[in-house]
N, C-alpha and C positions, 0 to 999 in steps of 0.2 A: 489779173483775176487769180485767186487762190485755187490751186488744183485740188481735185477731190479724188479720194481713193476708196474703193470697196474691197474689203477683205473677206474671202470665202473661208469660213471655218473659225470657230471660237475655241479651238484647242490652244495649247500653250504657245505654238508658233503664231497663230492668229492674234491672240491676246497680246503677245510681246510686240508684234508689229503695230497693232492698233495703239498700244500704250505709247510706243516710241513716237509715232506720228502725231498723236493727240498732244503729247507733252511738248512737241516742237511747234504746236500751233496750227497744224494742218488738219483740214476736215477729213474725217474718216468714218465709214460705216462698216459694221461687221454683220455678215449674214451667216447664221448657224442653222443647220437643218434640224438638229435635235431641239427638244424643249428645255434644254439646259446648256450651260457653257462648260468648258473644260475638255471636250473631246475625249481622247483616250486617257485622260485623268478624270476619274469619277469617284467621288467619295460617297459611299453608302452608309447610312446610319440606322438601318433597319435591325441590326443585331445589337444595338446599344453601344456600339463603338464607332469611331471614325475609321471605316474600312475602305481603303482604296481598291476598287475593283479593276482598275487599269494600272498605270504606273504607280508604284508605291515607295520606291527608294530614291534618295539622292545618292547617285553613284559617284563618290569621290568629292568630299566637301571642300578640299583645298583648291582655291581659285575657281570655285564653282559659282556662277552668278545666282543660282537658286538659294544659296545659303543666306546672303543678306536680304533677299526678298522674303524668305521664310521668316527670318527674324522680324523684319518690318511688319509683317502681317500676322504675327503671333502664332506661327505654325510650329509645333513641337515635334521632335524626332528622337530616336534611340538607335544606338549602334547595333548592327547585325554582323556577327562574326562568322562569316560563311566558312572560313578555313579553320575555325576553332583555334586561332592563334593564342588566345588567352585561357583556353580550357573551359570546359563546362558549357560551351555555347551550342554544341551540336551533340545530340543524343542519337545514336544509330542502332538499328536493330537488324538482325539476320532474318532470313525468310521465315523461320519458325517463331519469330517474335522474341528470341533471346537477345540480350544486350551484347554488343560487341565490346571488346576491350578498347576503351577510349584512347589510350596512348597509342596503341598499334593502329587503330583506325585513322587517327589524326596523322600519324606518320605517313600513311598512304595518301591521305588528302593533301598534305603539304608537300609531298614528293612531286606531285604532278606539275605545278607551275614551272619549277626550275628545269625539270626534264623536258617539258614541252618547249620551253624557250631554247634549250640547247639543240633540240632536234630541228626546229624550224630554222634556226640560225645556220645549222650545218647544211640543211637542204638548200637554203637560199644562196649560201656562199660557195659551197663545194659541189652542189649538184643542181645548178639552176635549171637544167633541162629534165629534171626528174619527172616521171609520169605520175607522181603522187599529187593529186589535185584536190580531192574532197577531204573534209575533216576525218571522215571514216577511213579513207586511204592512209592518212597520216597516222592515225592511231593504230591501224592494222599493221603499219610498218614497224611499230614497236618503239617505245621510248627508251633511251639509254638508262640502264639500271632497273628497268621495270621487272625483269626476270628475277630480281632478288627479293621482290615483295611476295609475301604469302599470307594466308590466313586473313585476319582482320585488316592488316595493312593493304592486302590486295583488294579487299572490299572497299576501303577508303579510296584507293586509287581508281577503282572502277566507277564509284559514284561520281567522283570529281571529273573524270575524263569522259565518261559515257553518258552520264545523267545530267550533271550540272551544265555542261556545255550545251546540251540540247535545250535546256531551259534558258540559258543566256541568249542563244540565237533564235529561240522559238522555232527551231527547224531541225529536221532529221539530219544527222551528221553526213549522210550520203549526199545531201544537197548543198552543203556549205563549202565554199571555196576557201580553203585555209590560207592561201596566199593573200587574197583580198581582205581576209579577216584581220590581217596584221596591220591594216591601215587604221583600225579602231584604236583609239587612245583612251585608256582608263585613267581618270584623274586620281591622284593619291588621297589617302585619308580614310579608306574603307567605305562602307555602305551604311547609310542612315535611313532607317525606316521612318517614314512620315506617318505618325499615328495620332497626333493631337491636332485636330482640325483638318488633317489630310491635305492633299493637293487641291481639294475643292476650295478650301479657305484661301489658299494662295491664288487660285484662279479668280475668286471673288474680289480679292484685293487688287489684282491687275485690272479687272474689268470695271472698277469703280469709276463712274462718270463717263464711260464710253457709250457710244450709240450702237447698241447691239440688238439685232432682230433675231429672235429664236423662232423655230418652227418654219423656217424659210428654206426650202429645198432648191438649190441651184440646179437648173436643168440644161442651160445653154449659155455660153459666153461668146458674144460677137465682139471682135476687136479690130481696130484699124486706125487710120489717121484721125478720125473724129472722136476717138475714145473707146469706151467699152459699153456694151449693153448687156445686161445680165438678166436672162429670163428665169423666173423662179415660180414656185408654186403659189406665191403671193403677189404676182405681178412682176413688172420689169423695173430694174434699177439702172440708171445712167451714171457714169463717172468718167473721169479722165483716164483712170487706170485701175487695175485690180491686182491684188496679191492672192494667189491661190495657195491655200495651206491644207487642203483636204488630204487624208491619208493616202499613201501609195496604193492601197487596195482599191480605193475608189477610182483612182486614175487608171489602174490596170483593168478595171471592169468597164471603162469608157462610160461611166455613169453621168459624166458631164460632157456635152458636145461642145466643141470649139470650132468657130468659124472666123477666119480660115482654120483648117486643121493645124494642130501643133506641128512644128518641124519634125521631119522624119527621124532625125537623130534623137530627139527627145522622146518620141513615141517608142522607138526601139529600146532606149534605155529603160523606160518605164516597164516594158514587158520583160526585159532581161532580169531586172532587179528582183530580189526575193522579198516576200512579205509573209511573216510567220504567224503561227497560231499559239496562243497562250491563254488558258482559261483557269478560273479560280472557283473554288467552292468554299464559302464561309459557313461555319456551323457554330451555333450558340447552344451550349448545354446547360442543364439545370445546376451543375456544379463543376468545379475543376477536379478532374480525376487524374491529371498528369503532372509531372514535375514542373515547377515554375521557372527554374533557372535556365534551362536551354532556350536558345533563340529559335532553334529549328529541330525537327525530327526527321531523320532519314530512314526509310524502310527499304531494305535490300531484298525486295520480294523476288521470287523466282517464277511468278505467274507470267502467263503470256496472254495478252500484253502486260507489261509491268506497270500497273497503275498504282496510284496513291503512294508514290515513293517520297514525295517532297511535301513537308508540312511546315507552316509557320506557327509558332507558339505565340499567338496574340496576347495571351494572358501574361507573358513575361513583361510586356510593355504597358498593358492597360489594367491588369489585375482582374479582367473579366473572363468568364468561361467561354472563350472563343478560340477555335482553331481554323486554319485556312489550308486547304489542299490545293496543289498546283498541278496542272498538266500542260505539256507543251508539244508542239509539232504534231506528229501522227497520233500521239496519245490524246491530244486535245481534240483532234478530229474524231477519234474513236468515241470519246465520252460525249461529244456533242450530239451523237445519235441516241443517247440514253434519255429516258424520262427522268424527272426529278426523283421519283421513288427508286429507280435503279441506281442513280448516282449516290443517293444517301445510303442505300443498302451496301453499295460497294465501299463507301467510306467507313461505315460502321464495321464491316467485316475486317478491314485493315486495322482500325483502331482497337478492335477486340483482340486481334492477334498481338498487338503491341502492349495493351494495357489490361487485358483480361476480359472475361465474359460479362463483367458488371458494368461495362460502358453503357450509359443510358442513351435513349433516343434524344436527338437534338430537339430543343424547343422552338428553334427557328433556323432558317438557312437563307442563303442568297447564292445564286450561281451566275456566272457570266456567259455571254454568247457573242463574243467579239467577232467571230468569223461570220455569224449569221446576221450581224448588224449591218444594214445597208449603208450606213454612214462611216463604217470603218473597214468591214470585209476582211478582218484579220487584226493582228495585234501590233507588230512593228517590223521594220525592215531588217534584212540580214544580207550578208555577202553570199549571194547564190552562185552556185556553179554555173558557168556560162555568162556571168556578168563580165563587163569590161571595166578596166580601171577608171575610165572617165565617166562612167554612167551616172554617178551621183552629181558630178559637176554639170553634166548634160541636163539632168532633171532640174537643177537649181538655176540654170541660165535663164535670164529674162528673154522674152520674145519682143524685140524692139524696145520701145519705151512705154508699152501698154500693159504687158502681162509679166508679173513677177511671181516667183515660186519660193515657198518656204515649207518647213516641216522636218521632222527628224530624219527622214529618208534622204534629204538633200545635204545633210552635214557630212563633210569628208572624213571626219574622225570621231564624232560623238553620236553617230546614228543610234537609234533604239533607246535613247535617253531623253528625259525631260529637259535637261540643260541643253542638249543638242537642239531640240525643237525650239527652245527659247532663243538660243543664239541665232538660229536661222531666221526667226521672225524679226529680230532686231536688225540683222544684216539686210533683209529684204526692205525693211522700212528705210534704212539709210540709202539703199539704192534708189528708192522712190524720191527721197529728199534731194539727192544729187540731181535727179532729172528735173525736179521742180525748181531747182536753183539755177538752171540754165537760162 
């Protein structure tokens, strides 16, 4: 008898697992709580562009499984030069709205990666018992040569070391374990913004021909020698086994009951791991009033809290009058308590500081609320202070031959990325296939 598998979640991990099993000729059903597929990849078109409200970049195109998939499904991308390697890609502003000297600012931006690498190598090899634990501790320790930076170079260093890292981890630096962060591997080739079709188009391509049920909220999973029984808002589903791909935030909240309970080691790992916050505000204006060339705008505000520091120039890619503001970690939680009117007013205040009082009101906007979303409860995982080195492996480990796990948080090296989620889905599907072949 051919074995059956139910996959919980139609995000990138769930779709990758389903696609792999389906293409191998195995019956598979996908249950998705939302009324759409894609999970934390969600392409919105309300501003007249393909704007990804969740994951938006292919991080490192070389040897990245998403690149051939994107080509296959007609998804377009453009390079984002975060470090301004080629010049003109990052336009930065001081707190008063004046432009920084690009060359000096870039010198500070590009100083950080090498100095950071030298410091963490030194601490790991020469001072393995150092009390430096959090990313904030590491940066407070001081990077070699940092004292030689001043003026706009110091601003560039500050933005890269204190702001950009917060956005990469979606976490406040005091909560990030810098040692465990070294297990993350960045693929080479830079960062590609997916702007033509978005990740939504890629998800639709992966989902073609699959048995996917949306609007089905999984409430309980019973598993044992007879298989799995999945209780949902739309009735019960029976299968031989299940692959659980829901976000770490959902598992941390115990939103799904398991019977018998998950192993203690897995439960402990789930609670120790970090799950970050990352929110976006997309604004469409009646006209483009900003330079087209830069990929990003950095605002070195001295406000407390320092909001609206990071902007994506969507017009550079699409030619449309759209800007996107980003907030991460504690800043994301701060603005999540704001009304739409407050958020737009804050954005306009920042933009008028940068581009003058003539900045018009937006004609439309879209904002995210990933932390408030019951089916994500945050954005993506990070190496949290207090985690143990084996926690990701513990989360990924199957429970017998009935329950399997996938999702970006389970990847040992590519967590917080779409390609990491995709790879874990394929891996879990292959685990199921090996069980089925016994």
